Every structure is written in structure tokens, then in C-alpha cells.
N, CA, C and O atoms as CSV, one atom per row, in Angstrom:
chain,resi,resn,atom,element,x,y,z
A,1,SER,N,N,115.340,83.657,73.470
A,1,SER,CA,C,115.547,84.880,74.242
A,1,SER,C,C,115.811,84.521,75.705
A,1,SER,O,O,115.159,83.618,76.230
A,2,PRO,N,N,116.734,85.189,76.371
A,2,PRO,CA,C,117.002,84.885,77.773
A,2,PRO,C,C,115.858,85.284,78.700
A,2,PRO,O,O,115.837,84.873,79.860
A,3,HIS,N,N,114.917,86.067,78.216
A,3,HIS,CA,C,113.822,86.536,79.069
A,3,HIS,C,C,112.484,85.899,78.705
A,3,HIS,O,O,111.438,86.365,79.156
A,4,SER,N,N,112.503,84.853,77.905
A,4,SER,CA,C,111.249,84.211,77.532
A,4,SER,C,C,110.831,83.221,78.617
A,4,SER,O,O,111.647,82.805,79.440
A,5,HIS,N,N,109.578,82.857,78.606
A,5,HIS,CA,C,109.021,81.930,79.584
A,5,HIS,C,C,109.590,80.533,79.379
A,5,HIS,O,O,109.713,80.059,78.250
A,6,THR,N,N,109.927,79.897,80.459
A,6,THR,CA,C,110.308,78.489,80.425
A,6,THR,C,C,109.321,77.725,81.290
A,6,THR,O,O,108.718,78.307,82.191
A,7,PRO,N,N,109.141,76.424,81.036
A,7,PRO,CA,C,108.147,75.655,81.792
A,7,PRO,C,C,108.336,75.688,83.307
A,7,PRO,O,O,107.373,75.472,84.044
A,8,SER,N,N,109.533,75.949,83.785
A,8,SER,CA,C,109.752,75.982,85.229
A,8,SER,C,C,109.417,77.333,85.861
A,8,SER,O,O,109.423,77.455,87.086
A,9,ASP,N,N,109.125,78.353,85.043
A,9,ASP,CA,C,108.764,79.661,85.588
A,9,ASP,C,C,107.452,79.570,86.357
A,9,ASP,O,O,106.508,78.934,85.889
A,10,PRO,N,N,107.377,80.197,87.531
A,10,PRO,CA,C,106.097,80.207,88.245
A,10,PRO,C,C,105.099,81.119,87.532
A,10,PRO,O,O,105.427,82.247,87.164
A,11,ILE,N,N,103.923,80.633,87.350
A,11,ILE,CA,C,102.860,81.391,86.691
A,11,ILE,C,C,101.671,81.437,87.648
A,11,ILE,O,O,101.299,80.418,88.230
A,12,VAL,N,N,101.090,82.587,87.804
A,12,VAL,CA,C,99.905,82.728,88.639
A,12,VAL,C,C,98.798,83.331,87.780
A,12,VAL,O,O,99.032,84.229,86.971
A,13,THR,N,N,97.607,82.821,87.974
A,13,THR,CA,C,96.455,83.350,87.244
A,13,THR,C,C,95.776,84.427,88.091
A,13,THR,O,O,96.020,84.532,89.293
A,14,LEU,N,N,94.932,85.213,87.457
A,14,LEU,CA,C,94.183,86.221,88.204
A,14,LEU,C,C,93.291,85.559,89.246
A,14,LEU,O,O,93.118,86.092,90.342
A,15,GLU,N,N,92.727,84.408,88.914
A,15,GLU,CA,C,91.868,83.691,89.862
A,15,GLU,C,C,92.668,83.249,91.089
A,15,GLU,O,O,92.184,83.354,92.217
A,16,GLU,N,N,93.883,82.759,90.873
A,16,GLU,CA,C,94.733,82.365,92.001
A,16,GLU,C,C,95.127,83.582,92.831
A,16,GLU,O,O,95.146,83.521,94.061
A,17,LEU,N,N,95.438,84.670,92.168
A,17,LEU,CA,C,95.793,85.897,92.873
A,17,LEU,C,C,94.621,86.378,93.725
A,17,LEU,O,O,94.805,86.815,94.861
A,18,LYS,N,N,93.441,86.294,93.176
A,18,LYS,CA,C,92.218,86.696,93.879
A,18,LYS,C,C,92.040,85.902,95.173
A,18,LYS,O,O,91.552,86.439,96.168
A,19,LYS,N,N,92.429,84.638,95.165
A,19,LYS,CA,C,92.224,83.753,96.313
A,19,LYS,C,C,93.346,83.797,97.342
A,19,LYS,O,O,93.229,83.172,98.396
A,20,CYS,N,N,94.421,84.511,97.069
A,20,CYS,CA,C,95.568,84.488,97.990
A,20,CYS,C,C,95.220,85.147,99.324
A,20,CYS,O,O,94.413,86.075,99.382
A,21,ASP,N,N,95.840,84.653,100.384
A,21,ASP,CA,C,95.701,85.264,101.705
A,21,ASP,C,C,96.783,86.306,101.947
A,21,ASP,O,O,96.632,87.179,102.802
A,22,GLY,N,N,97.863,86.214,101.201
A,22,GLY,CA,C,98.984,87.136,101.285
A,22,GLY,C,C,99.842,86.949,100.052
A,22,GLY,O,O,99.782,85.908,99.399
A,23,LEU,N,N,100.636,87.949,99.733
A,23,LEU,CA,C,101.405,87.899,98.492
A,23,LEU,C,C,102.824,88.406,98.715
A,23,LEU,O,O,103.029,89.513,99.213
A,24,ALA,N,N,103.799,87.586,98.339
A,24,ALA,CA,C,105.202,88.003,98.284
A,24,ALA,C,C,105.638,87.828,96.843
A,24,ALA,O,O,105.485,86.747,96.273
A,25,PHE,N,N,106.175,88.870,96.254
A,25,PHE,CA,C,106.660,88.711,94.882
A,25,PHE,C,C,107.932,89.507,94.676
A,25,PHE,O,O,108.189,90.507,95.346
A,26,GLY,N,N,108.716,89.029,93.728
A,26,GLY,CA,C,110.005,89.639,93.498
A,26,GLY,C,C,110.297,89.872,92.038
A,26,GLY,O,O,109.621,89.355,91.148
A,27,SER,N,N,111.322,90.665,91.820
A,27,SER,CA,C,111.759,91.000,90.472
A,27,SER,C,C,113.235,91.347,90.516
A,27,SER,O,O,113.714,91.910,91.501
A,28,PRO,N,N,113.954,91.018,89.461
A,28,PRO,CA,C,115.305,91.564,89.366
A,28,PRO,C,C,115.217,93.073,89.135
A,28,PRO,O,O,114.197,93.583,88.674
A,29,VAL,N,N,116.277,93.762,89.455
A,29,VAL,CA,C,116.347,95.201,89.191
A,29,VAL,C,C,116.596,95.414,87.707
A,29,VAL,O,O,117.526,94.836,87.144
A,30,TRP,N,N,115.774,96.237,87.069
A,30,TRP,CA,C,115.971,96.641,85.677
A,30,TRP,C,C,115.940,98.153,85.637
A,30,TRP,O,O,114.866,98.753,85.608
A,31,PHE,N,N,117.101,98.772,85.636
A,31,PHE,CA,C,117.214,100.228,85.604
A,31,PHE,C,C,116.364,100.889,86.691
A,31,PHE,O,O,115.709,101.902,86.448
A,32,GLY,N,N,116.382,100.306,87.891
A,32,GLY,CA,C,115.664,100.877,89.019
A,32,GLY,C,C,114.177,100.606,89.037
A,32,GLY,O,O,113.443,101.228,89.805
A,33,ASN,N,N,113.721,99.690,88.203
A,33,ASN,CA,C,112.297,99.347,88.131
A,33,ASN,C,C,112.113,97.843,88.140
A,33,ASN,O,O,113.064,97.082,87.958
A,34,MET,N,N,110.851,97.419,88.359
A,34,MET,CA,C,110.544,96.001,88.218
A,34,MET,C,C,110.713,95.599,86.754
A,34,MET,O,O,110.630,96.440,85.859
A,35,ALA,N,N,110.944,94.337,86.523
A,35,ALA,CA,C,111.105,93.822,85.164
A,35,ALA,C,C,109.803,93.985,84.377
A,35,ALA,O,O,108.714,93.905,84.944
A,36,ALA,N,N,109.923,94.210,83.088
A,36,ALA,CA,C,108.766,94.454,82.215
A,36,ALA,C,C,107.724,93.340,82.274
A,36,ALA,O,O,106.534,93.654,82.291
A,37,PRO,N,N,108.096,92.048,82.308
A,37,PRO,CA,C,107.055,91.018,82.385
A,37,PRO,C,C,106.199,91.126,83.648
A,37,PRO,O,O,105.004,90.834,83.609
A,38,LEU,N,N,106.794,91.538,84.758
A,38,LEU,CA,C,106.017,91.709,85.984
A,38,LEU,C,C,105.091,92.914,85.864
A,38,LEU,O,O,103.933,92.854,86.278
A,39,LYS,N,N,105.591,93.987,85.308
A,39,LYS,CA,C,104.737,95.163,85.064
A,39,LYS,C,C,103.581,94.792,84.155
A,39,LYS,O,O,102.448,95.213,84.391
A,40,HIS,N,N,103.852,94.007,83.116
A,40,HIS,CA,C,102.799,93.551,82.203
A,40,HIS,C,C,101.759,92.721,82.961
A,40,HIS,O,O,100.559,92.869,82.731
A,41,PHE,N,N,102.215,91.858,83.855
A,41,PHE,CA,C,101.281,91.063,84.656
A,41,PHE,C,C,100.352,91.977,85.450
A,41,PHE,O,O,99.134,91.804,85.419
A,42,TRP,N,N,100.922,92.947,86.157
A,42,TRP,CA,C,100.087,93.842,86.959
A,42,TRP,C,C,99.141,94.660,86.088
A,42,TRP,O,O,98.042,94.999,86.525
A,43,ASP,N,N,99.546,94.979,84.877
A,43,ASP,CA,C,98.665,95.705,83.961
A,43,ASP,C,C,97.436,94.882,83.580
A,43,ASP,O,O,96.440,95.438,83.117
A,44,GLN,N,N,97.494,93.580,83.768
A,44,GLN,CA,C,96.365,92.703,83.438
A,44,GLN,C,C,95.406,92.512,84.617
A,44,GLN,O,O,94.411,91.800,84.486
A,45,THR,N,N,95.689,93.133,85.761
A,45,THR,CA,C,94.882,92.892,86.962
A,45,THR,C,C,93.742,93.889,87.156
A,45,THR,O,O,93.167,93.960,88.242
A,46,THR,N,N,93.413,94.643,86.141
A,46,THR,CA,C,92.324,95.618,86.255
A,46,THR,C,C,91.027,94.996,86.766
A,46,THR,O,O,90.357,95.617,87.591
A,47,PRO,N,N,90.635,93.792,86.315
A,47,PRO,CA,C,89.398,93.213,86.859
A,47,PRO,C,C,89.434,93.050,88.388
A,47,PRO,O,O,88.415,93.243,89.051
A,48,LEU,N,N,90.579,92.702,88.942
A,48,LEU,CA,C,90.694,92.567,90.396
A,48,LEU,C,C,90.671,93.931,91.080
A,48,LEU,O,O,90.182,94.060,92.203
A,49,TRP,N,N,91.196,94.941,90.405
A,49,TRP,CA,C,91.164,96.301,90.932
A,49,TRP,C,C,89.719,96.804,90.969
A,49,TRP,O,O,89.288,97.385,91.965
A,50,VAL,N,N,88.975,96.581,89.888
A,50,VAL,CA,C,87.579,97.027,89.808
A,50,VAL,C,C,86.731,96.333,90.870
A,50,VAL,O,O,85.900,96.971,91.515
A,51,SER,N,N,86.937,95.028,91.053
A,51,SER,CA,C,86.135,94.267,92.014
A,51,SER,C,C,86.609,94.447,93.454
A,51,SER,O,O,85.875,94.132,94.391
A,52,GLY,N,N,87.823,94.949,93.636
A,52,GLY,CA,C,88.353,95.137,94.987
A,52,GLY,C,C,88.783,93.852,95.668
A,52,GLY,O,O,88.871,93.800,96.895
A,53,ASP,N,N,89.051,92.821,94.893
A,53,ASP,CA,C,89.364,91.514,95.471
A,53,ASP,C,C,90.673,91.453,96.258
A,53,ASP,O,O,90.865,90.529,97.048
A,54,LEU,N,N,91.563,92.400,96.063
A,54,LEU,CA,C,92.843,92.359,96.778
A,54,LEU,C,C,92.911,93.341,97.945
A,54,LEU,O,O,93.931,93.423,98.630
A,55,ILE,N,N,91.833,94.082,98.171
A,55,ILE,CA,C,91.812,95.069,99.250
A,55,ILE,C,C,92.065,94.387,100.592
A,55,ILE,O,O,91.481,93.346,100.894
A,56,ASP,N,N,92.941,94.986,101.387
A,56,ASP,CA,C,93.286,94.561,102.744
A,56,ASP,C,C,94.036,93.235,102.824
A,56,ASP,O,O,94.119,92.641,103.899
A,57,LYS,N,N,94.579,92.766,101.715
A,57,LYS,CA,C,95.427,91.575,101.767
A,57,LYS,C,C,96.869,92.039,101.962
A,57,LYS,O,O,97.296,93.009,101.337
A,58,PRO,N,N,97.628,91.349,102.830
A,58,PRO,CA,C,99.010,91.759,103.062
A,58,PRO,C,C,99.926,91.340,101.915
A,58,PRO,O,O,99.696,90.324,101.259
A,59,ALA,N,N,100.954,92.131,101.687
A,59,ALA,CA,C,101.902,91.841,100.607
A,59,ALA,C,C,103.278,92.380,100.969
A,59,ALA,O,O,103.414,93.302,101.773
A,60,CYS,N,N,104.288,91.787,100.359
A,60,CYS,CA,C,105.655,92.285,100.495
A,60,CYS,C,C,106.404,92.023,99.195
A,60,CYS,O,O,105.965,91.238,98.355
A,61,VAL,N,N,107.532,92.690,99.047
A,61,VAL,CA,C,108.292,92.608,97.799
A,61,VAL,C,C,109.767,92.337,98.092
A,61,VAL,O,O,110.274,92.642,99.171
A,62,PHE,N,N,110.439,91.755,97.094
A,62,PHE,CA,C,111.870,91.486,97.218
A,62,PHE,C,C,112.531,91.617,95.858
A,62,PHE,O,O,111.876,91.499,94.822
A,63,THR,N,N,113.838,91.862,95.869
A,63,THR,CA,C,114.558,92.080,94.614
A,63,THR,C,C,116.019,91.688,94.751
A,63,THR,O,O,116.510,91.415,95.847
A,64,SER,N,N,116.695,91.665,93.625
A,64,SER,CA,C,118.131,91.430,93.589
A,64,SER,C,C,118.724,92.248,92.453
A,64,SER,O,O,118.147,92.355,91.371
A,65,SER,N,N,119.887,92.819,92.724
A,65,SER,CA,C,120.583,93.577,91.685
A,65,SER,C,C,121.988,93.012,91.517
A,65,SER,O,O,122.487,92.292,92.381
A,66,SER,N,N,122.610,93.341,90.412
A,66,SER,CA,C,123.958,92.832,90.162
A,66,SER,C,C,125.035,93.718,90.768
A,66,SER,O,O,126.209,93.349,90.783
A,67,SER,N,N,124.643,94.887,91.268
A,67,SER,CA,C,125.624,95.772,91.890
A,67,SER,C,C,125.034,96.401,93.147
A,67,SER,O,O,123.816,96.473,93.307
A,68,MET,N,N,125.892,96.843,94.011
A,68,MET,CA,C,125.478,97.388,95.301
A,68,MET,C,C,124.513,98.562,95.164
A,68,MET,O,O,123.551,98.654,95.926
A,69,HIS,N,N,124.741,99.431,94.240
A,69,HIS,CA,C,123.872,100.595,94.069
A,69,HIS,C,C,123.112,100.491,92.752
A,69,HIS,O,O,123.023,101.452,91.988
A,70,GLY,N,N,122.570,99.313,92.505
A,70,GLY,CA,C,121.912,99.035,91.235
A,70,GLY,C,C,120.463,99.466,91.148
A,70,GLY,O,O,119.843,99.294,90.099
A,71,GLY,N,N,119.895,100.023,92.219
A,71,GLY,CA,C,118.509,100.477,92.172
A,71,GLY,C,C,117.545,99.616,92.958
A,71,GLY,O,O,116.360,99.570,92.631
A,72,GLN,N,N,118.023,98.931,93.991
A,72,GLN,CA,C,117.162,98.044,94.773
A,72,GLN,C,C,115.961,98.770,95.375
A,72,GLN,O,O,114.828,98.307,95.241
A,73,GLU,N,N,116.197,99.892,96.031
A,73,GLU,CA,C,115.097,100.566,96.723
A,73,GLU,C,C,114.059,101.113,95.754
A,73,GLU,O,O,112.861,101.010,96.022
A,74,THR,N,N,114.484,101.688,94.643
A,74,THR,CA,C,113.497,102.198,93.682
A,74,THR,C,C,112.740,101.051,93.026
A,74,THR,O,O,111.563,101.198,92.694
A,75,THR,N,N,113.395,99.915,92.835
A,75,THR,CA,C,112.694,98.751,92.283
A,75,THR,C,C,111.623,98.278,93.255
A,75,THR,O,O,110.492,98.013,92.850
A,76,LEU,N,N,111.969,98.172,94.527
A,76,LEU,CA,C,110.985,97.759,95.528
A,76,LEU,C,C,109.813,98.736,95.570
A,76,LEU,O,O,108.658,98.320,95.664
A,77,GLN,N,N,110.106,100.025,95.502
A,77,GLN,CA,C,109.030,101.016,95.508
A,77,GLN,C,C,108.163,100.895,94.258
A,77,GLN,O,O,106.943,101.036,94.341
A,78,SER,N,N,108.768,100.636,93.107
A,78,SER,CA,C,107.968,100.484,91.883
A,78,SER,C,C,107.057,99.270,91.982
A,78,SER,O,O,105.961,99.265,91.421
A,79,MET,N,N,107.504,98.246,92.691
A,79,MET,CA,C,106.679,97.048,92.859
A,79,MET,C,C,105.534,97.277,93.844
A,79,MET,O,O,104.518,96.586,93.788
A,80,MET,N,N,105.696,98.239,94.738
A,80,MET,CA,C,104.642,98.551,95.705
A,80,MET,C,C,103.488,99.325,95.080
A,80,MET,O,O,102.356,99.233,95.557
A,81,THR,N,N,103.750,100.072,94.039
A,81,THR,CA,C,102.730,100.945,93.459
A,81,THR,C,C,101.458,100.196,93.083
A,81,THR,O,O,100.381,100.624,93.498
A,82,PRO,N,N,101.516,99.100,92.318
A,82,PRO,CA,C,100.264,98.412,92.011
A,82,PRO,C,C,99.600,97.818,93.253
A,82,PRO,O,O,98.373,97.734,93.316
A,83,LEU,N,N,100.392,97.407,94.235
A,83,LEU,CA,C,99.812,96.870,95.466
A,83,LEU,C,C,98.985,97.936,96.171
A,83,LEU,O,O,97.885,97.661,96.650
A,84,LEU,N,N,99.511,99.140,96.234
A,84,LEU,CA,C,98.788,100.241,96.870
A,84,LEU,C,C,97.532,100.606,96.092
A,84,LEU,O,O,96.500,100.908,96.691
A,85,HIS,N,N,97.605,100.583,94.777
A,85,HIS,CA,C,96.418,100.862,93.963
A,85,HIS,C,C,95.338,99.813,94.188
A,85,HIS,O,O,94.148,100.116,94.098
A,86,HIS,N,N,95.745,98.593,94.477
A,86,HIS,CA,C,94.792,97.516,94.763
A,86,HIS,C,C,94.292,97.555,96.205
A,86,HIS,O,O,93.420,96.766,96.569
A,87,GLY,N,N,94.820,98.448,97.029
A,87,GLY,CA,C,94.382,98.542,98.418
A,87,GLY,C,C,94.999,97.497,99.321
A,87,GLY,O,O,94.479,97.222,100.402
A,88,MET,N,N,96.103,96.913,98.888
A,88,MET,CA,C,96.763,95.898,99.700
A,88,MET,C,C,97.562,96.563,100.825
A,88,MET,O,O,97.905,97.742,100.743
A,89,MET,N,N,97.846,95.798,101.860
A,89,MET,CA,C,98.648,96.260,102.991
A,89,MET,C,C,100.099,95.869,102.727
A,89,MET,O,O,100.443,94.687,102.749
A,90,VAL,N,N,100.934,96.849,102.482
A,90,VAL,CA,C,102.325,96.588,102.116
A,90,VAL,C,C,103.188,96.529,103.379
A,90,VAL,O,O,103.194,97.453,104.192
A,91,LEU,N,N,103.904,95.434,103.520
A,91,LEU,CA,C,104.779,95.217,104.666
A,91,LEU,C,C,106.234,95.417,104.269
A,91,LEU,O,O,106.646,95.037,103.173
A,92,GLY,N,N,106.988,96.003,105.146
A,92,GLY,CA,C,108.421,96.170,104.928
A,92,GLY,C,C,109.196,95.516,106.051
A,92,GLY,O,O,108.670,94.680,106.786
A,93,ILE,N,N,110.444,95.904,106.173
A,93,ILE,CA,C,111.317,95.364,107.214
A,93,ILE,C,C,111.619,96.494,108.197
A,93,ILE,O,O,112.261,97.476,107.826
A,94,PRO,N,N,111.164,96.367,109.447
A,94,PRO,CA,C,111.404,97.443,110.412
A,94,PRO,C,C,112.868,97.485,110.860
A,94,PRO,O,O,113.570,96.474,110.842
A,95,TYR,N,N,113.299,98.661,111.254
A,95,TYR,CA,C,114.672,98.818,111.734
A,95,TYR,C,C,114.920,98.084,113.047
A,95,TYR,O,O,116.057,98.042,113.516
A,96,ALA,N,N,113.886,97.506,113.649
A,96,ALA,CA,C,114.073,96.665,114.830
A,96,ALA,C,C,114.837,95.386,114.480
A,96,ALA,O,O,115.373,94.721,115.367
A,97,GLU,N,N,114.888,95.043,113.193
A,97,GLU,CA,C,115.673,93.879,112.759
A,97,GLU,C,C,117.148,94.266,112.785
A,97,GLU,O,O,117.561,95.142,112.025
A,98,PRO,N,N,117.951,93.636,113.639
A,98,PRO,CA,C,119.352,94.053,113.788
A,98,PRO,C,C,120.166,93.964,112.499
A,98,PRO,O,O,121.081,94.761,112.294
A,99,GLU,N,N,119.847,93.013,111.632
A,99,GLU,CA,C,120.600,92.869,110.385
A,99,GLU,C,C,120.425,94.067,109.460
A,99,GLU,O,O,121.290,94.343,108.629
A,100,LEU,N,N,119.319,94.772,109.601
A,100,LEU,CA,C,119.107,95.957,108.774
A,100,LEU,C,C,120.101,97.061,109.154
A,100,LEU,O,O,120.432,97.920,108.337
A,101,GLN,N,N,120.560,97.024,110.382
A,101,GLN,CA,C,121.543,98.005,110.851
A,101,GLN,C,C,122.976,97.644,110.445
A,101,GLN,O,O,123.835,98.518,110.336
A,102,SER,N,N,123.222,96.353,110.223
A,102,SER,CA,C,124.605,95.919,110.016
A,102,SER,C,C,124.921,95.423,108.609
A,102,SER,O,O,126.091,95.216,108.285
A,103,THR,N,N,123.917,95.229,107.775
A,103,THR,CA,C,124.169,94.668,106.448
A,103,THR,C,C,125.067,95.577,105.612
A,103,THR,O,O,124.943,96.802,105.647
A,104,GLN,N,N,125.955,94.965,104.874
A,104,GLN,CA,C,126.823,95.687,103.949
A,104,GLN,C,C,126.460,95.358,102.507
A,104,GLN,O,O,127.162,95.747,101.573
A,105,SER,N,N,125.353,94.636,102.337
A,105,SER,CA,C,124.927,94.283,100.974
A,105,SER,C,C,123.441,94.551,100.844
A,105,SER,O,O,123.037,95.714,100.806
A,106,GLY,N,N,122.614,93.523,100.774
A,106,GLY,CA,C,121.188,93.713,100.565
A,106,GLY,C,C,120.435,93.958,101.858
A,106,GLY,O,O,120.972,93.804,102.955
A,107,GLY,N,N,119.182,94.343,101.702
A,107,GLY,CA,C,118.311,94.581,102.836
A,107,GLY,C,C,117.950,96.048,102.942
A,107,GLY,O,O,118.831,96.902,103.053
A,108,THR,N,N,116.653,96.349,102.908
A,108,THR,CA,C,116.166,97.717,103.029
A,108,THR,C,C,114.863,97.697,103.816
A,108,THR,O,O,114.248,96.639,103.945
A,109,PRO,N,N,114.423,98.835,104.344
A,109,PRO,CA,C,113.125,98.855,105.007
A,109,PRO,C,C,111.966,98.619,104.035
A,109,PRO,O,O,110.853,98.319,104.467
A,110,TYR,N,N,112.215,98.751,102.735
A,110,TYR,CA,C,111.162,98.571,101.733
A,110,TYR,C,C,110.917,97.109,101.387
A,110,TYR,O,O,109.867,96.774,100.838
A,111,GLY,N,N,111.858,96.245,101.696
A,111,GLY,CA,C,111.704,94.830,101.389
A,111,GLY,C,C,113.047,94.135,101.369
A,111,GLY,O,O,114.095,94.759,101.535
A,112,ALA,N,N,112.997,92.839,101.164
A,112,ALA,CA,C,114.218,92.037,101.118
A,112,ALA,C,C,114.937,92.282,99.798
A,112,ALA,O,O,114.316,92.474,98.753
A,113,SER,N,N,116.260,92.269,99.876
A,113,SER,CA,C,117.033,92.460,98.654
A,113,SER,C,C,118.385,91.786,98.799
A,113,SER,O,O,118.822,91.446,99.899
A,114,SER,N,N,119.026,91.604,97.666
A,114,SER,CA,C,120.362,91.021,97.669
A,114,SER,C,C,121.174,91.614,96.530
A,114,SER,O,O,120.637,92.138,95.554
A,115,VAL,N,N,122.477,91.513,96.689
A,115,VAL,CA,C,123.383,91.871,95.606
A,115,VAL,C,C,123.750,90.556,94.945
A,115,VAL,O,O,124.366,89.692,95.569
A,116,GLY,N,N,123.370,90.401,93.674
A,116,GLY,CA,C,123.415,89.108,93.011
A,116,GLY,C,C,124.722,88.680,92.408
A,116,GLY,O,O,124.738,87.728,91.627
A,117,HIS,N,N,125.824,89.332,92.726
A,117,HIS,CA,C,127.078,88.892,92.126
A,117,HIS,C,C,127.659,87.670,92.835
A,117,HIS,O,O,128.592,87.050,92.325
A,118,GLU,N,N,127.133,87.323,93.977
A,118,GLU,CA,C,127.569,86.128,94.704
A,118,GLU,C,C,126.608,84.983,94.399
A,118,GLU,O,O,125.448,85.221,94.062
A,119,PRO,N,N,127.083,83.737,94.516
A,119,PRO,CA,C,126.200,82.609,94.196
A,119,PRO,C,C,125.108,82.362,95.234
A,119,PRO,O,O,124.151,81.641,94.952
A,120,SER,N,N,125.231,82.941,96.423
A,120,SER,CA,C,124.204,82.738,97.440
A,120,SER,C,C,124.030,84.017,98.253
A,120,SER,O,O,124.838,84.942,98.175
A,121,LEU,N,N,122.962,84.041,99.030
A,121,LEU,CA,C,122.686,85.198,99.881
A,121,LEU,C,C,123.653,85.238,101.057
A,121,LEU,O,O,124.144,84.203,101.505
A,122,THR,N,N,123.919,86.431,101.546
A,122,THR,CA,C,124.691,86.543,102.783
A,122,THR,C,C,123.796,86.107,103.941
A,122,THR,O,O,122.580,85.994,103.782
A,123,ALA,N,N,124.392,85.867,105.091
A,123,ALA,CA,C,123.611,85.490,106.271
A,123,ALA,C,C,122.616,86.592,106.626
A,123,ALA,O,O,121.486,86.303,107.019
A,124,GLU,N,N,123.026,87.847,106.489
A,124,GLU,CA,C,122.126,88.959,106.797
A,124,GLU,C,C,120.982,89.039,105.797
A,124,GLU,O,O,119.834,89.240,106.193
A,125,GLU,N,N,121.273,88.885,104.506
A,125,GLU,CA,C,120.221,88.906,103.481
A,125,GLU,C,C,119.217,87.787,103.731
A,125,GLU,O,O,118.009,87.991,103.604
A,126,THR,N,N,119.717,86.609,104.084
A,126,THR,CA,C,118.847,85.464,104.363
A,126,THR,C,C,117.944,85.755,105.547
A,126,THR,O,O,116.735,85.533,105.478
A,127,ARG,N,N,118.514,86.244,106.620
A,127,ARG,CA,C,117.741,86.529,107.834
A,127,ARG,C,C,116.677,87.599,107.572
A,127,ARG,O,O,115.540,87.459,108.022
A,128,LEU,N,N,117.030,88.649,106.860
A,128,LEU,CA,C,116.059,89.701,106.564
A,128,LEU,C,C,114.922,89.174,105.694
A,128,LEU,O,O,113.761,89.515,105.921
A,129,ALA,N,N,115.242,88.351,104.707
A,129,ALA,CA,C,114.200,87.765,103.852
A,129,ALA,C,C,113.290,86.853,104.668
A,129,ALA,O,O,112.072,86.874,104.493
A,130,GLN,N,N,113.871,86.058,105.554
A,130,GLN,CA,C,113.069,85.175,106.401
A,130,GLN,C,C,112.160,85.975,107.322
A,130,GLN,O,O,110.995,85.622,107.506
A,131,GLN,N,N,112.678,87.035,107.895
A,131,GLN,CA,C,111.871,87.864,108.788
A,131,GLN,C,C,110.727,88.542,108.037
A,131,GLN,O,O,109.623,88.667,108.568
A,132,LEU,N,N,110.982,88.974,106.820
A,132,LEU,CA,C,109.915,89.575,106.022
A,132,LEU,C,C,108.844,88.532,105.710
A,132,LEU,O,O,107.652,88.821,105.806
A,133,GLY,N,N,109.258,87.333,105.341
A,133,GLY,CA,C,108.297,86.258,105.089
A,133,GLY,C,C,107.489,85.909,106.322
A,133,GLY,O,O,106.291,85.640,106.233
A,134,LYS,N,N,108.139,85.912,107.466
A,134,LYS,CA,C,107.444,85.637,108.724
A,134,LYS,C,C,106.413,86.725,109.023
A,134,LYS,O,O,105.300,86.429,109.457
A,135,ARG,N,N,106.784,87.977,108.791
A,135,ARG,CA,C,105.832,89.080,109.003
A,135,ARG,C,C,104.621,88.930,108.090
A,135,ARG,O,O,103.486,89.155,108.512
A,136,LEU,N,N,104.868,88.547,106.832
A,136,LEU,CA,C,103.772,88.359,105.882
A,136,LEU,C,C,102.856,87.229,106.339
A,136,LEU,O,O,101.636,87.392,106.351
A,137,ALA,N,N,103.424,86.091,106.714
A,137,ALA,CA,C,102.612,84.948,107.149
A,137,ALA,C,C,101.809,85.287,108.399
A,137,ALA,O,O,100.633,84.936,108.498
A,138,THR,N,N,102.433,85.962,109.343
A,138,THR,CA,C,101.738,86.350,110.575
A,138,THR,C,C,100.579,87.291,110.268
A,138,THR,O,O,99.480,87.118,110.794
A,139,ALA,N,N,100.821,88.279,109.426
A,139,ALA,CA,C,99.757,89.223,109.058
A,139,ALA,C,C,98.621,88.508,108.337
A,139,ALA,O,O,97.450,88.759,108.620
A,140,ALA,N,N,98.958,87.626,107.411
A,140,ALA,CA,C,97.921,86.909,106.658
A,140,ALA,C,C,97.068,86.051,107.588
A,140,ALA,O,O,95.843,86.026,107.459
A,141,LEU,N,N,97.700,85.354,108.514
A,141,LEU,CA,C,96.950,84.513,109.456
A,141,LEU,C,C,96.059,85.353,110.364
A,141,LEU,O,O,94.911,84.987,110.614
A,142,LYS,N,N,96.573,86.466,110.856
A,142,LYS,CA,C,95.771,87.334,111.729
A,142,LYS,C,C,94.585,87.923,110.974
A,142,LYS,O,O,93.473,87.967,111.500
A,143,LEU,N,N,94.814,88.370,109.759
A,143,LEU,CA,C,93.725,88.954,108.974
A,143,LEU,C,C,92.685,87.909,108.604
A,143,LEU,O,O,91.487,88.191,108.619
A,144,LYS,N,N,93.128,86.719,108.278
A,144,LYS,CA,C,92.189,85.647,107.921
A,144,LYS,C,C,91.331,85.275,109.131
A,144,LYS,O,O,90.141,84.992,108.984
A,145,ALA,N,N,91.925,85.273,110.321
A,145,ALA,CA,C,91.187,84.938,111.540
A,145,ALA,C,C,90.110,85.974,111.848
A,145,ALA,O,O,89.102,85.655,112.480
A,146,CYS,N,N,90.321,87.214,111.402
A,146,CYS,CA,C,89.356,88.294,111.657
A,146,CYS,C,C,88.170,88.261,110.701
A,146,CYS,O,O,87.122,88.839,110.989
A,147,HIS,N,N,88.329,87.595,109.579
A,147,HIS,CA,C,87.269,87.616,108.566
A,147,HIS,C,C,86.485,86.368,108.588
A,147,HIS,O,O,85.550,86.211,107.802
């Protein structure tokens, strides 16, 4: 199956998730939603929800679609839902980022995105993804310093 696990796929355990200082995760667009395996993963995190282990940890999301209007924003929003239920701090991309004003492909205030019909990201998609990652790292370091 093209969607089965391969040894090179990144796998995270609930224990590793519990210990994270910040979380960035992505999914391809599937009919405007996160991919089913990712949804299944989040469905297994009830123990972390009950214990509150992810409360106040920063997180961000990213996606890629095969077409310009393939559902990037709704996919990013669907990925935020479990983060909010866990009490995580969801970070987006502010309009202060100039590339968000000029991009003709990926990039939204909800998270980093790309249109996947090209073999690589555009310069704007790359910059927006880097800025989102920088915001996540900065937030994680600041929050860790406070605790």
C-alpha cells in the first residue's frame, strides 16, 4: 500500500510527545483534512489529555497540497483541533511576515504550507516555514526558561 509505514517514517511515542518542549507536525491535505494516520495518532493521546502533559506547550502545523485550492487552510485548522483540546499554545504566521503578503502559492496565517506539484518549495514557502519554525523554537525556549 502506498500509505503503509516504512522504516524511514518518523515515529513518535506518547512518552516522547509528553517530553517535548514544542511540537511542529505536518500532514498532506486529504480532502481538506489531516491524513487518517495522523488523526489515528491523535486519537491515541487520551492519556496525555487526561494527565494534562501537553498543556501550555507551543505547537505549530504545516501541510502541502497538490493544487492551489486543495484545502490547505482547512487541513491546518483540522490539525489544530487536537492541540487546542490538549491545551497547547498554537502558533501561526503573522501578517508581519512580508512573504505572507506576496506569496502566490503556499503560506497562510494558520501555518506553513506548499503547493506540492513542484519538486521543491518556492523561496516564499521556504521563508515562511523557517519563520514559523523560528517562532516555535523561540516560544519553546522562553517557556522552558520560565518553568
